[in-house]
BALOBA-1460 file (C-alpha; in Angstrom, 3 decimals):
// residues 259
<rec num="1" residu="m" x="21.292" y="-4.370" z="5.890"/>
<rec num="2" residu="s" x="20.470" y="-7.742" z="4.858"/>
<rec num="3" residu="a" x="20.935" y="-9.503" z="1.869"/>
<rec num="4" residu="p" x="20.124" y="-10.278" z="-0.946"/>
<rec num="5" residu="f" x="16.997" y="-8.446" z="-2.297"/>
<rec num="6" residu="v" x="14.540" y="-10.836" z="-3.843"/>
<rec num="7" residu="q" x="10.647" y="-9.344" z="-4.351"/>
<rec num="8" residu="i" x="9.049" y="-13.082" z="-4.226"/>
<rec num="9" residu="s" x="7.508" y="-13.595" z="-0.892"/>
<rec num="10" residu="p" x="6.926" y="-17.118" z="0.344"/>
<rec num="11" residu="d" x="3.819" y="-17.233" z="0.656"/>
<rec num="12" residu="y" x="3.926" y="-16.488" z="-3.565"/>
<rec num="13" residu="r" x="5.127" y="-19.339" z="-6.150"/>
<rec num="14" residu="s" x="6.682" y="-18.324" z="-9.252"/>
<rec num="15" residu="v" x="5.426" y="-19.096" z="-13.052"/>
<rec num="16" residu="d" x="7.391" y="-19.048" z="-16.408"/>
<rec num="17" residu="g" x="4.342" y="-18.139" z="-18.092"/>
<rec num="18" residu="a" x="0.213" y="-17.730" z="-17.618"/>
<rec num="19" residu="p" x="-1.026" y="-20.464" z="-15.815"/>
<rec num="20" residu="a" x="-2.360" y="-22.755" z="-18.155"/>
<rec num="21" residu="d" x="-5.593" y="-23.085" z="-15.759"/>
<rec num="22" residu="l" x="-6.003" y="-19.580" z="-15.855"/>
<rec num="23" residu="n" x="-9.296" y="-19.162" z="-15.780"/>
<rec num="24" residu="k" x="-10.212" y="-21.773" z="-13.255"/>
<rec num="25" residu="g" x="-10.226" y="-21.419" z="-9.289"/>
<rec num="26" residu="l" x="-8.985" y="-17.958" z="-7.558"/>
<rec num="27" residu="k" x="-5.387" y="-16.262" z="-8.721"/>
<rec num="28" residu="y" x="-4.332" y="-13.529" z="-7.358"/>
<rec num="29" residu="f" x="-1.181" y="-12.112" z="-8.784"/>
<rec num="30" residu="g" x="1.005" y="-9.614" z="-7.114"/>
<rec num="31" residu="n" x="4.539" y="-8.746" z="-5.513"/>
<rec num="32" residu="r" x="5.464" y="-7.487" z="-1.899"/>
<rec num="33" residu="l" x="7.642" y="-5.090" z="-2.871"/>
<rec num="34" residu="c" x="4.515" y="-2.790" z="-4.444"/>
<rec num="35" residu="p" x="2.335" y="-0.986" z="-2.310"/>
<rec num="36" residu="f" x="-1.029" y="-0.925" z="-4.352"/>
<rec num="37" residu="a" x="-0.259" y="-4.927" z="-4.022"/>
<rec num="38" residu="h" x="0.156" y="-4.553" z="-0.742"/>
<rec num="39" residu="r" x="-3.188" y="-3.084" z="-0.355"/>
<rec num="40" residu="a" x="-5.477" y="-6.026" z="-1.784"/>
<rec num="41" residu="w" x="-2.952" y="-8.744" z="0.055"/>
<rec num="42" residu="w" x="-3.414" y="-7.228" z="3.243"/>
<rec num="43" residu="a" x="-7.221" y="-6.723" z="2.601"/>
<rec num="44" residu="a" x="-7.786" y="-10.765" z="1.497"/>
<rec num="45" residu="h" x="-5.874" y="-11.429" z="5.089"/>
<rec num="46" residu="e" x="-8.468" y="-9.105" z="6.561"/>
<rec num="47" residu="k" x="-11.033" y="-10.966" z="5.539"/>
<rec num="48" residu="d" x="-9.329" y="-14.584" z="6.284"/>
<rec num="49" residu="v" x="-9.495" y="-15.350" z="2.615"/>
<rec num="50" residu="v" x="-6.031" y="-15.714" z="1.360"/>
<rec num="51" residu="q" x="-6.080" y="-19.146" z="2.282"/>
<rec num="52" residu="d" x="-8.750" y="-19.836" z="-0.831"/>
<rec num="53" residu="f" x="-6.149" y="-18.480" z="-3.158"/>
<rec num="54" residu="e" x="-3.639" y="-19.055" z="-5.487"/>
<rec num="55" residu="l" x="-0.732" y="-16.318" z="-4.663"/>
<rec num="56" residu="i" x="1.158" y="-15.909" z="-7.760"/>
<rec num="57" residu="h" x="4.422" y="-13.953" z="-7.905"/>
<rec num="58" residu="v" x="4.631" y="-11.403" z="-10.762"/>
<rec num="59" residu="e" x="8.801" y="-9.674" z="-11.282"/>
<rec num="60" residu="l" x="8.539" y="-5.804" z="-11.535"/>
<rec num="61" residu="g" x="10.877" y="-3.862" z="-12.839"/>
<rec num="62" residu="p" x="13.479" y="-4.658" z="-15.630"/>
<rec num="63" residu="n" x="12.643" y="-8.128" z="-15.194"/>
<rec num="64" residu="k" x="8.757" y="-8.072" z="-15.654"/>
<rec num="65" residu="p" x="7.908" y="-10.738" z="-17.623"/>
<rec num="66" residu="a" x="6.149" y="-10.181" z="-21.427"/>
<rec num="67" residu="w" x="3.592" y="-12.418" z="-20.664"/>
<rec num="68" residu="y" x="2.207" y="-11.051" z="-17.925"/>
<rec num="69" residu="q" x="0.424" y="-7.951" z="-19.583"/>
<rec num="70" residu="a" x="0.279" y="-9.876" z="-22.903"/>
<rec num="71" residu="e" x="-2.058" y="-12.693" z="-21.221"/>
<rec num="72" residu="v" x="-2.893" y="-12.049" z="-17.772"/>
<rec num="73" residu="n" x="-3.380" y="-8.344" z="-17.202"/>
<rec num="74" residu="p" x="-3.615" y="-5.724" z="-20.076"/>
<rec num="75" residu="l" x="-2.524" y="-3.064" z="-17.904"/>
<rec num="76" residu="g" x="0.636" y="-4.788" z="-17.134"/>
<rec num="77" residu="t" x="0.074" y="-4.025" z="-13.162"/>
<rec num="78" residu="v" x="-0.378" y="-5.301" z="-10.054"/>
<rec num="79" residu="p" x="-2.356" y="-6.665" z="-8.092"/>
<rec num="80" residu="v" x="-4.834" y="-8.292" z="-10.576"/>
<rec num="81" residu="f" x="-7.624" y="-11.127" z="-9.516"/>
<rec num="82" residu="y" x="-8.768" y="-14.027" z="-11.623"/>
<rec num="83" residu="d" x="-12.479" y="-15.554" z="-9.825"/>
<rec num="84" residu="e" x="-13.131" y="-18.508" z="-12.375"/>
<rec num="85" residu="g" x="-12.038" y="-16.380" z="-15.430"/>
<rec num="86" residu="r" x="-13.941" y="-13.368" z="-14.293"/>
<rec num="87" residu="v" x="-11.334" y="-10.499" z="-13.730"/>
<rec num="88" residu="v" x="-11.001" y="-7.882" z="-11.007"/>
<rec num="89" residu="y" x="-8.312" y="-4.696" z="-11.599"/>
<rec num="90" residu="e" x="-6.625" y="-2.572" z="-9.331"/>
<rec num="91" residu="s" x="-5.795" y="-2.318" z="-5.606"/>
<rec num="92" residu="l" x="-8.878" y="-0.570" z="-3.858"/>
<rec num="93" residu="i" x="-11.349" y="-1.968" z="-6.435"/>
<rec num="94" residu="l" x="-10.220" y="-5.699" z="-5.735"/>
<rec num="95" residu="a" x="-10.218" y="-4.506" z="-1.686"/>
<rec num="96" residu="e" x="-13.688" y="-3.774" z="-1.856"/>
<rec num="97" residu="y" x="-14.636" y="-6.562" z="-3.983"/>
<rec num="98" residu="f" x="-13.060" y="-8.783" z="-1.655"/>
<rec num="99" residu="d" x="-15.566" y="-7.224" z="1.173"/>
<rec num="100" residu="e" x="-18.856" y="-7.775" z="-1.042"/>
<rec num="101" residu="k" x="-17.049" y="-11.159" z="-2.506"/>
<rec num="102" residu="y" x="-17.290" y="-12.427" z="1.888"/>
<rec num="103" residu="p" x="-19.706" y="-10.344" z="3.904"/>
<rec num="104" residu="t" x="-19.473" y="-12.770" z="6.616"/>
<rec num="105" residu="r" x="-15.928" y="-13.456" z="6.223"/>
<rec num="106" residu="g" x="-13.188" y="-11.444" z="8.327"/>
<rec num="107" residu="v" x="-12.977" y="-7.653" z="8.942"/>
<rec num="108" residu="r" x="-15.199" y="-5.182" z="7.457"/>
<rec num="109" residu="l" x="-13.417" y="-3.069" z="5.582"/>
<rec num="110" residu="l" x="-16.238" y="-1.140" z="4.039"/>
<rec num="111" residu="p" x="-18.392" y="0.552" z="6.929"/>
<rec num="112" residu="e" x="-22.110" y="-0.027" z="7.291"/>
<rec num="113" residu="d" x="-22.846" y="3.651" z="7.930"/>
<rec num="114" residu="p" x="-22.989" y="4.836" z="4.494"/>
<rec num="115" residu="v" x="-21.827" y="8.725" z="5.847"/>
<rec num="116" residu="h" x="-18.420" y="6.427" z="7.282"/>
<rec num="117" residu="r" x="-18.556" y="4.263" z="4.129"/>
<rec num="118" residu="a" x="-18.019" y="7.371" z="1.720"/>
<rec num="119" residu="t" x="-15.433" y="9.283" z="4.327"/>
<rec num="120" residu="a" x="-13.272" y="6.192" z="3.982"/>
<rec num="121" residu="r" x="-13.334" y="6.482" z="0.110"/>
<rec num="122" residu="l" x="-12.756" y="10.090" z="0.430"/>
<rec num="123" residu="l" x="-10.047" y="9.901" z="2.588"/>
<rec num="124" residu="a" x="-8.547" y="6.945" z="0.297"/>
<rec num="125" residu="s" x="-8.888" y="9.503" z="-2.857"/>
<rec num="126" residu="r" x="-7.360" y="12.364" z="-1.181"/>
<rec num="127" residu="f" x="-4.107" y="10.474" z="-0.392"/>
<rec num="128" residu="g" x="-3.924" y="9.323" z="-3.814"/>
<rec num="129" residu="e" x="-4.222" y="12.829" z="-4.566"/>
<rec num="130" residu="k" x="-2.079" y="15.020" z="-2.387"/>
<rec num="131" residu="v" x="0.332" y="12.799" z="-1.143"/>
<rec num="132" residu="v" x="1.740" y="10.024" z="-3.147"/>
<rec num="133" residu="k" x="3.741" y="11.888" z="-5.531"/>
<rec num="134" residu="p" x="5.467" y="14.610" z="-3.651"/>
<rec num="135" residu="l" x="7.037" y="11.056" z="-1.392"/>
<rec num="136" residu="y" x="8.318" y="9.683" z="-4.544"/>
<rec num="137" residu="a" x="9.094" y="13.144" z="-5.881"/>
<rec num="138" residu="l" x="11.229" y="13.423" z="-2.556"/>
<rec num="139" residu="l" x="12.826" y="10.095" z="-2.932"/>
<rec num="140" residu="m" x="13.331" y="10.037" z="-6.474"/>
<rec num="141" residu="e" x="14.811" y="14.032" z="-6.927"/>
<rec num="142" residu="g" x="15.909" y="14.883" z="-3.170"/>
<rec num="143" residu="w" x="19.391" y="14.007" z="-4.037"/>
<rec num="144" residu="d" x="19.860" y="17.565" z="-6.035"/>
<rec num="145" residu="d" x="20.592" y="19.887" z="-3.928"/>
<rec num="146" residu="a" x="19.110" y="22.288" z="-6.230"/>
<rec num="147" residu="k" x="15.567" y="20.751" z="-6.006"/>
<rec num="148" residu="y" x="15.838" y="19.618" z="-2.548"/>
<rec num="149" residu="d" x="14.606" y="22.268" z="-0.432"/>
<rec num="150" residu="g" x="11.516" y="22.322" z="-2.834"/>
<rec num="151" residu="v" x="10.425" y="18.738" z="-3.057"/>
<rec num="152" residu="l" x="11.443" y="18.580" z="0.915"/>
<rec num="153" residu="d" x="8.947" y="21.251" z="1.392"/>
<rec num="154" residu="a" x="6.137" y="20.211" z="-0.965"/>
<rec num="155" residu="a" x="6.299" y="16.587" z="1.156"/>
<rec num="156" residu="r" x="5.590" y="17.733" z="4.449"/>
<rec num="157" residu="a" x="3.255" y="20.127" z="3.146"/>
<rec num="158" residu="a" x="0.931" y="17.110" z="1.819"/>
<rec num="159" residu="l" x="1.148" y="14.911" z="4.932"/>
<rec num="160" residu="v" x="0.301" y="18.178" z="7.117"/>
<rec num="161" residu="s" x="-2.732" y="18.908" z="4.668"/>
<rec num="162" residu="f" x="-3.756" y="15.469" z="4.492"/>
<rec num="163" residu="n" x="-3.569" y="15.021" z="8.220"/>
<rec num="164" residu="d" x="-5.705" y="18.450" z="8.469"/>
<rec num="165" residu="d" x="-8.180" y="16.808" z="5.935"/>
<rec num="166" residu="v" x="-8.406" y="13.829" z="8.567"/>
<rec num="167" residu="n" x="-9.259" y="16.095" z="11.009"/>
<rec num="168" residu="r" x="-11.401" y="18.131" z="9.106"/>
<rec num="169" residu="f" x="-13.551" y="15.333" z="7.155"/>
<rec num="170" residu="s" x="-13.145" y="12.688" z="9.739"/>
<rec num="171" residu="p" x="-13.323" y="13.845" z="13.110"/>
<rec num="172" residu="k" x="-12.850" y="11.858" z="15.992"/>
<rec num="173" residu="a" x="-15.882" y="10.468" z="17.961"/>
<rec num="174" residu="t" x="-13.627" y="10.017" z="21.018"/>
<rec num="175" residu="p" x="-10.555" y="11.219" z="22.344"/>
<rec num="176" residu="d" x="-8.688" y="7.743" z="21.952"/>
<rec num="177" residu="q" x="-9.900" y="6.770" z="18.673"/>
<rec num="178" residu="t" x="-6.686" y="5.856" z="16.702"/>
<rec num="179" residu="s" x="-8.707" y="4.684" z="13.126"/>
<rec num="180" residu="l" x="-9.117" y="7.489" z="10.491"/>
<rec num="181" residu="v" x="-12.632" y="6.821" z="10.544"/>
<rec num="182" residu="a" x="-14.686" y="6.950" z="13.426"/>
<rec num="183" residu="s" x="-16.588" y="3.456" z="12.950"/>
<rec num="184" residu="g" x="-13.257" y="2.026" z="13.037"/>
<rec num="185" residu="f" x="-10.386" y="0.580" z="10.660"/>
<rec num="186" residu="s" x="-11.752" y="0.452" z="7.170"/>
<rec num="187" residu="l" x="-10.363" y="0.843" z="3.526"/>
<rec num="188" residu="a" x="-9.029" y="3.954" z="4.365"/>
<rec num="189" residu="e" x="-6.049" y="2.244" z="6.194"/>
<rec num="190" residu="i" x="-5.583" y="-0.020" z="3.760"/>
<rec num="191" residu="a" x="-5.756" y="2.482" z="1.144"/>
<rec num="192" residu="i" x="-2.854" y="4.753" z="2.932"/>
<rec num="193" residu="i" x="-1.052" y="2.394" z="5.594"/>
<rec num="194" residu="p" x="0.926" y="0.287" z="2.989"/>
<rec num="195" residu="f" x="2.763" y="3.896" z="1.475"/>
<rec num="196" residu="l" x="2.947" y="5.473" z="4.794"/>
<rec num="197" residu="d" x="5.021" y="1.794" z="5.831"/>
<rec num="198" residu="r" x="7.404" y="1.953" z="2.746"/>
<rec num="199" residu="f" x="8.071" y="5.608" z="3.096"/>
<rec num="200" residu="t" x="8.960" y="5.631" z="6.632"/>
<rec num="201" residu="a" x="12.030" y="3.618" z="5.793"/>
<rec num="202" residu="s" x="12.724" y="4.536" z="2.965"/>
<rec num="203" residu="l" x="12.974" y="8.412" z="3.259"/>
<rec num="204" residu="k" x="14.511" y="8.426" z="6.664"/>
<rec num="205" residu="y" x="17.651" y="6.115" z="4.941"/>
<rec num="206" residu="y" x="18.410" y="7.665" z="1.676"/>
<rec num="207" residu="r" x="16.802" y="11.555" z="2.551"/>
<rec num="208" residu="n" x="16.952" y="11.630" z="6.509"/>
<rec num="209" residu="f" x="13.140" y="12.859" z="6.558"/>
<rec num="210" residu="e" x="11.275" y="11.574" z="9.136"/>
<rec num="211" residu="l" x="7.650" y="10.779" z="7.936"/>
<rec num="212" residu="l" x="5.663" y="11.248" z="10.636"/>
<rec num="213" residu="p" x="6.908" y="13.496" z="13.553"/>
<rec num="214" residu="d" x="5.333" y="13.963" z="16.960"/>
<rec num="215" residu="d" x="4.823" y="17.435" z="16.353"/>
<rec num="216" residu="g" x="0.859" y="17.643" z="16.615"/>
<rec num="217" residu="k" x="0.672" y="18.000" z="12.963"/>
<rec num="218" residu="h" x="0.408" y="14.741" z="12.124"/>
<rec num="219" residu="d" x="-1.180" y="13.147" z="14.759"/>
<rec num="220" residu="r" x="-3.985" y="11.211" z="12.734"/>
<rec num="221" residu="l" x="-1.501" y="9.289" z="10.318"/>
<rec num="222" residu="r" x="0.725" y="8.202" z="13.478"/>
<rec num="223" residu="d" x="-2.249" y="6.793" z="15.542"/>
<rec num="224" residu="a" x="-3.217" y="5.029" z="12.313"/>
<rec num="225" residu="f" x="0.034" y="3.912" z="11.231"/>
<rec num="226" residu="a" x="0.973" y="2.620" z="14.733"/>
<rec num="227" residu="a" x="-2.671" y="0.845" z="15.556"/>
<rec num="228" residu="s" x="-2.280" y="-1.419" z="11.901"/>
<rec num="229" residu="q" x="1.083" y="-2.413" z="12.449"/>
<rec num="230" residu="q" x="-0.612" y="-4.254" z="15.224"/>
<rec num="231" residu="r" x="-3.111" y="-5.852" z="13.591"/>
<rec num="232" residu="p" x="-2.276" y="-9.743" z="12.411"/>
<rec num="233" residu="a" x="-3.141" y="-8.950" z="8.864"/>
<rec num="234" residu="f" x="-0.755" y="-6.415" z="8.417"/>
<rec num="235" residu="k" x="2.076" y="-7.903" z="10.468"/>
<rec num="236" residu="k" x="1.621" y="-10.663" z="7.705"/>
<rec num="237" residu="t" x="1.738" y="-8.733" z="4.645"/>
<rec num="238" residu="s" x="4.130" y="-6.029" z="6.075"/>
<rec num="239" residu="q" x="8.209" y="-6.335" z="5.358"/>
<rec num="240" residu="d" x="10.979" y="-5.369" z="7.531"/>
<rec num="241" residu="p" x="12.337" y="-1.730" z="6.611"/>
<rec num="242" residu="d" x="15.370" y="-3.033" z="5.071"/>
<rec num="243" residu="f" x="13.147" y="-4.754" z="2.470"/>
<rec num="244" residu="y" x="11.792" y="-1.328" z="1.834"/>
<rec num="245" residu="v" x="14.694" y="0.181" z="1.274"/>
<rec num="246" residu="w" x="16.364" y="-2.032" z="-1.327"/>
<rec num="247" residu="a" x="12.870" y="-2.290" z="-2.549"/>
<rec num="248" residu="y" x="13.300" y="1.841" z="-3.490"/>
<rec num="249" residu="l" x="16.779" y="1.927" z="-4.109"/>
<rec num="250" residu="a" x="15.919" y="2.094" z="-7.684"/>
<rec num="251" residu="y" x="14.114" y="5.275" z="-7.033"/>
<rec num="252" residu="a" x="16.792" y="6.743" z="-5.082"/>
<rec num="253" residu="k" x="19.842" y="5.668" z="-7.038"/>
<rec num="254" residu="k" x="21.400" y="8.948" z="-7.913"/>
<rec num="255" residu="k" x="22.602" y="9.235" z="-4.563"/>
<rec num="256" residu="t" x="25.571" y="7.825" z="-4.742"/>
<rec num="257" residu="g" x="27.209" y="5.957" z="-1.969"/>
<rec num="258" residu="a" x="23.423" y="5.043" z="-0.711"/>
<rec num="259" residu="l" x="24.259" y="2.022" z="-0.156"/>
């Protein structure tokens, strides 16, 4: 794998403290390591507005700066966005904010049809509720032989169940549809694909787990992931597999000799 591992993206600048002009201009605080920050960063690229922002890197993990939570985001999380001193928190809320603030820029993230819009939000919510925790559990606990079968089964069941949810709540409008919602690319992809991007690489490396096998049980997720990988905005914000393996080492470190 490539080394050394650094969290900061070339697109961002590093700061030693909260910017003196924090309440002026458009400031986006993030980190390319975090799937939640990836959501909003990708959304900003889809809206073609990221060039208007000052991108500020926030180191995560044991080196996360104290000033960030004390002076910028009391939640201590990324991303957060400052719009002339007004603050927007949380990744999907921020993605929707970009869509509403810039209605004529880039790609529409929230479908015009209210039912499709509701469906995109439903899928985003259910993925977070059903899938994220079991995948992290497999990464973090899968080193333990006594737990491996249980966390493996839970992760696979969550993915299959969610794929069934997509088919149930958002059936295809045409046989060749690759988007999660019938109207096309939407907030649903923004919410889900950054996690698939990271776990495809990290779970394969650390747990020899194929995230989305071609078995007919993961078809909607496979199609949406493949289509998203071709989007220019996604290519600008996704990282190579080695980066994700390094980034998730802290979660999988109990597997000795992994690197």
